[in-house]
C-alpha positions in Angstrom: 7.8 -134.5 33.7 4.1 -134.1 34.5 3.1 -130.8 36.1 -0.4 -130.2 37.4 -0.8 -126.4 36.9 -4.0 -126.2 38.8 -2.6 -127.8 41.9 0.6 -125.8 41.7 -1.2 -122.5 41.4 -3.6 -123.4 44.2 -0.7 -124.4 46.5 1.1 -121.2 45.7 -1.8 -119.1 46.8 -3.6 -121.2 49.5 -1.9 -119.4 52.4 -2.2 -115.9 50.9 -4.7 -113.4 52.3 -7.3 -111.6 50.2 -5.1 -108.6 49.7 -2.2 -110.6 48.4 -4.5 -112.5 46.0 -5.9 -109.2 44.8 -2.5 -107.7 44.3 -1.4 -110.7 42.3 -4.5 -110.4 40.0 -4.1 -106.6 39.6 -0.4 -106.8 38.9 -0.8 -109.7 36.4 -3.4 -107.6 34.5 -1.5 -104.4 34.8 1.8 -105.9 33.6 0.1 -107.8 30.8 2.3 -110.7 31.7 1.4 -113.6 29.4 2.9 -116.1 31.8 0.3 -115.3 34.4 -2.7 -116.2 32.1 -2.9 -119.8 33.3 -3.0 -118.6 36.9 -5.8 -116.2 36.1 -7.6 -119.0 34.3 -7.3 -121.2 37.4 -8.7 -118.3 39.5 -11.6 -118.0 37.1 -12.3 -121.7 37.2 -12.4 -121.5 41.0 -14.7 -118.5 40.8 -17.0 -120.3 38.3 -17.1 -123.6 40.2 -18.0 -121.8 43.5 -20.7 -119.5 42.1 -24.4 -120.2 42.1 -26.5 -119.8 38.9 -27.3 -116.1 39.5 -23.6 -115.3 40.1 -22.7 -117.2 36.9 -25.3 -115.2 35.0 -23.8 -112.0 36.4 -20.2 -113.1 35.5 -21.4 -113.9 31.9 -23.1 -110.5 31.6 -19.9 -108.7 32.8 -17.8 -110.7 30.3 -20.2 -110.1 27.4 -20.2 -106.3 28.2 -16.4 -106.3 28.3 -16.1 -108.0 24.9 
């Protein structure tokens, strides 16, 4: 069985509004649920791929600060 995790996660959230997406992210982080890490990774990939170079630099600065 071949599952495309990216497509599955995108399909699960494509009809959600911003508040629902935010709630999913906040709850995933708050609950420290390891099973949600791939979904958060897909969200990050979408964020990265849709950011310009300045936004990417900002993301990297925030990540570095957090580490």
